[in-house]
VOGU-3710 file (C-alpha; in Angstrom, 3 decimals, decimal comma):
1> mtdidktiar> 70,502/-31,518/-67,493  73,802/-32,212/-65,631  76,455/-34,550/-66,903  75,531/-36,888/-64,183  71,988/-36,716/-65,358  72,902/-37,485/-68,816  74,925/-40,550/-67,823  72,086/-41,897/-65,501  69,736/-41,420/-68,616  71,974/-43,092/-70,860
11> leklerlatp> 72,644/-46,091/-68,569  68,856/-46,524/-67,646  68,085/-46,647/-71,658  70,882/-49,143/-72,071  69,729/-51,290/-69,291  66,112/-51,144/-70,524  67,173/-52,238/-74,118  69,389/-54,936/-72,967  68,717/-58,759/-72,717  66,969/-59,094/-69,288
21> gpwgthlits> 69,095/-60,277/-66,385  70,322/-61,570/-64,294  73,358/-62,893/-66,678  75,700/-65,435/-65,597  78,906/-67,020/-67,235  80,525/-70,214/-68,406  83,778/-71,013/-70,427  84,391/-73,163/-73,308  88,003/-74,633/-74,117  89,553/-75,126/-77,601
31> ngrtgdysew> 88,245/-78,769/-77,590  84,761/-77,859/-76,589  84,552/-78,795/-72,946  82,615/-76,413/-70,830  82,774/-75,207/-67,169  81,266/-72,767/-64,765  83,361/-70,135/-63,278  80,975/-68,094/-61,366  83,482/-68,017/-58,575  86,221/-66,567/-61,129
41> pkfekppvvg> 87,443/-63,833/-58,597  88,634/-66,612/-56,291  91,055/-67,908/-58,876  94,635/-66,885/-59,281  95,460/-68,863/-62,497  93,089/-68,864/-65,852  90,132/-71,250/-65,333  90,889/-74,805/-66,830  88,486/-77,785/-67,641  90,399/-80,928/-67,487
51> sevatlfnis> 93,917/-79,831/-68,680  92,691/-77,196/-71,128  92,831/-73,373/-70,545  89,613/-71,723/-71,261  89,722/-70,104/-74,696  85,922/-68,708/-75,104  83,859/-67,209/-72,411  79,910/-66,916/-72,615  77,640/-64,680/-70,958  74,034/-66,047/-70,770
61> ndmgiiahit> 70,598/-65,931/-69,028  67,837/-68,410/-68,819  67,109/-67,745/-72,424  70,552/-68,848/-73,867  73,832/-67,457/-74,709  73,844/-63,441/-74,890  77,600/-62,964/-76,108  81,021/-64,763/-76,601  84,201/-63,184/-75,491  87,344/-64,693/-76,880
71> spahgkkgaa> 90,440/-64,664/-74,251  93,685/-63,445/-74,851  96,792/-65,506/-73,992  96,075/-68,031/-71,048  92,352/-66,953/-70,698  93,027/-64,753/-67,353  91,653/-61,586/-68,774  88,813/-62,747/-70,906  87,504/-64,741/-67,762  87,749/-61,369/-65,763
81> dtaliavmrn> 86,244/-59,431/-68,835  83,227/-61,630/-68,947  82,800/-61,663/-65,322  82,827/-58,128/-65,150  80,295/-57,612/-68,024  77,844/-60,060/-66,268  78,050/-58,657/-62,783  77,772/-55,066/-64,168  74,505/-55,945/-65,913  73,024/-57,766/-62,856
91> elpellqelk> 74,068/-54,726/-60,347  73,382/-51,815/-62,714  69,616/-51,238/-61,778  70,161/-51,208/-58,223  73,362/-48,866/-58,604  71,164/-46,417/-60,600  68,471/-46,353/-58,164  71,008/-45,579/-55,408  72,803/-43,106/-57,409  69,568/-41,209/-58,170
101> rlkrkceed> 68,607/-41,411/-54,477  71,754/-39,945/-53,181  71,459/-37,162/-56,093  67,876/-36,493/-54,714  68,872/-36,120/-51,241  72,039/-33,841/-52,128  69,511/-31,458/-54,092  67,271/-31,494/-51,076  70,160/-30,401/-48,684
//
């Protein structure tokens, strides 16, 4: 088994064991206000609800909240980290399938 085979197997196992997708994201400020930031990559500043910078970011699916991520100063990294985790969870199955398809194609040639 090659290193890439081991990586694929490990990621497939984690994907199967994880809470089902799709995952989404939302934020909470220090005063408990909430908001959606599904379009986070478009923002150049930390997400804000009212006048408050977000301080806690949630990853969730239709069954409820899966994880909380506390943001560092000004929230920008916390929001980006949370969005990355949710998007990676949602895209991982398709990425793994394409990786396996390309690997098979290379082995046939």
